[in-house]
N, C-alpha and C positions, 0 to 999 in steps of 0.2 A: 577374879581367879582364872577363869577360862580364857582370858584374852592373851595371856603370856605363857610361853612354853615352860618357863621356869616355875611359875606358880601352879601350872597344871601338874607338873612333876611333883612338887611339894605336896599338893593335895592327894595325888594318887599314892605316893609313898606312905603318907600318914594314914590314909584310909585302909590300905592293905595291912599296915602294922596294927591298926586298931582292930580290924576284923580278926586277925590271927591271935592277938593277945586276949581277945574275949571269946574265942572259939566260935565265931560266927561262920555260917555257911556261905555268906555273900554280902553284898552291899547294894543299896538302893539309892539312886540319885533323885532328889526332888527339887527341880528348878522350875519355879512358878513365876514367870514364864519367860523364856527367851523371846523377845518381841521385835527383833530386828534381824536382817539377813546376816549381819556380822555375828550376832550372838548365836544364831543357829549354826553358822559355820564353825564357831568356836565350840559349840556343843558337840558337833561331829568329831572335831579333832580330839576333844577331851575323851570321848567314848572310845575312839580308836586307840588312843594311847593307853587308856585304862585297860582295855582288853589285852594289848600287847604286854604290858607290865604285869598283869595278873597271870598271864600264861608263863612269862619268864620266871616269876616268883614260884609258881607251882613246879616248874622244871627243876629249880634249884633246891626247893625244900622237899620234894617228893610227895607233897600233900596234894589233894584234889584241888583243882583250880577253883577260886572263889566264883560264885554265881554273881552276875551283874544284871541289875534291872534299873528301870527309871520310871518315875511317875510322870505322866504326860497329860496334856490337854486331851479332851475326848476326841478331837479331830486331829489329823496330821498337819494342820496348819493353825497358827495362832489367829485370834480375831483381828490382829493388826494386819493380817494378810501375808505373813511370811510362813514358809513351809519348814517343817521339821526335816532334818537330814535322814530321811527314812532308810536309804540304802546303808549308810554308816551305822544306824541304830540296829537294823536287822542283822548286820554282820558282827556287831560288837556286843550286843546285849542278849542275855538269855531270854528275856521277855520285857515287855512294856506294861505298866500299870495305867490303864486308861481311866481317868477320873471322870466317870459318866454321871456327874451330879452338879448341883448348883446351876441348873438351867434356868430356874426362877428364884429370886430372892428379893426381899423388901428393899435392899440397898440399890438394886439395879432394875427392878421390874415395877411397872405401874399397875399391874393386875396380878391376880392369883394365877398359878400355873404349876404343873408338876415339877417338883424339885429334881427328880431323877427318873424321868420317863424312859421306859425301854423302847417304846414306839411313839411316833408323832404323826398319826394318820391324817389329822386335819388341824388339831388343836395347837394353839400357842405359837411359839417362835421357831418351830421347825428343828428343835434340838432333841436328840434322843440317843440312848446308848447304841441302838441298832444302827442309826445313821453314822455314828462315830466308828463303830466296828467295821462297817462296810467301807467307809472312807479310808481307814487305815489299810485294809486289805487291798483296796484298789491302788493305793499309793505304793504298795510293794511290801508291806509287813505281813509275813505269813500268819494265818489265823492261829497256828500253834505257838506263836510268840506273843499273843495278846491276852492280857488278864483284864477282865471287866471289873470295874470298881463299883461297890455299893456303899451308900452312905448309911451309917448307923446313927444318923442325926437328921433332923428336919429343919424346915424354914417356916417361921411363924410370922404371919401378916396381921395387920389390923384392917378389917374390912371397912370400906366407906359406908356400906349399908348392910346391916346384919341380915336383912332379908334376901340379899344377893350373895349367895355363899357357894356358888359353883366355880368351875374354872372360868377364867377371863373376867372375874369380878374386880371392879376397881378397889384399890387399897390406898391407905393413907400413910403407911409406913410399917415398921416392925412391931411385933408383939413379943411378949414374954421376956426377951432380952434386947440389948441395944442393937444387935445386928439380926435379930430374929432366929439365931441358931438355938436349937434345943435338941438334946440327945434323946435316943429312943426310950430309955428308961424313965426319963422325965415326961415324955409324950404319953406313955401308958398311964402314968400317974395323973397327968392332966386330964386325960379322957375319963378316968374313973372319978376323980374329984369334982369334975364339972359336968358330968353326964353328957359329954360331947357326942355329937353325931359323927359316926365314922362311915366313910364312903370309899369303896374300892372301884377303880375305873379299869376294867379289863382291857379295852382296846389300847389304852396308854400303858397299862401295867404300873399303876401308881395309886397311892392311898392319900386321903386327906381327912381331917376332922375339923369340926367347927363348933363353937359355943359362943353365943353373942356375936361380938365383932372380932373374936379371935379365930383365925383360920390357919391350920398347920398342914403342910405337905410333907410326906415322909414315906419311907419304905417300911412295910410290915412283913409278917411271916409269909403272906401270900405273894407279895411282890418279889421278895427275896427268892422264894422257891421257884417262881416262874423264871427269874433271871438266871438262876443256876441251871435250870433245864435248857435255857437258851444257850448258855455257854457250852454245855455238853453237845447240844444238837448242831452247833455251828463250829465244832472242833477247836474251840478256844483253849488256851493253856490252862485257864481256871478263872478264879475270881478272888477279889480281896475286899476287905471292909475297912472303912475309916469311921470310928475305930472300935475295936472289940470291947473296950471297957464301957462303951455306951449301951451295950446290950442289956436286956432286962431278964436276968436269971438265965442267960444263954439261950433264950428261945429262938433268936434269929440264927445263931450259929448252929444250933441243933437241927433246925429245920433245913438249913442249907446242906448240912452233912447228910441228912436222910435222902436228899435228892441226889447226892453224889453216889451213894452206895446202892441205890435201888435201880 
C-alpha cells in the first residue's frame, strides 16, 4: 500500500471517511514493522500525505482536524538497522505510541527476563522503556509527542530448572499458551490458583511470578504506577495500554489514573 502514491491516496481517503462516519477523533497507524530503507521512506511519505489530506478535509468540512498517531518500535530504528523517518513523523503525527514491551519472550529468548522493563541497569539484553524514550528524543522526537506503551499481558516461560527462578534463568520454551502470552486477569488467577511466588524488581521496574517450572513476566499495579509517574516526570504526552480488556476488574487502569490526578 505505502509503495505507490495511488494506493496511499486510496488508503488515506478511506481512513478519513471511516473516521468521520464513525465519529472518531483520530486515526492510529500500526505498521509492524517497516524493516528496509525503502519501507521507512514510504512510511514518511504516507504520513506526510496523510497529514496534508487530513488538514484539507478539515478545512472543507469545518470540523476539527483528525488526530494522527502511529504505533512504533520502542526505538527510533528497527532491529534490522534502518531508521524511522523521525523528522517526517514529528511533523506529521500528533504523537507516537512507543511499544515498550516484548523485550523477552519464549519465542526469541533463551533465558527469563523482564518483558517490559522500564530500566535496564545491568540486567539482560539492554532493552528498556527508558532507553527507548531517550533514543527517540535524541533522534528528534519531542518528549511531548511520545506516548509510552504498557502491556496488560505477560510472557510465560518454562524453566529448565524449577530451582533457578530469577532473571537470566535458562528456559526450554513457552508455558501456559503456545507463544507464552497470558493476559493480566489470567495472571492474577494463575497466581491465586497455584500459590505462585510474586516478585517485584524495583531497579528494573518489572514483576514476575513462578510456580514449579512456570515463570511469568508481567506488569502489575506497582510497575504501572511507577511508569505513569515516569511519563509525567519526563514530560511525555501520556501512556497507552495493550489492551484494556486484559485488566482485572480495572485495577491497572484505576491505579494509573490515580497517579495522573495526584
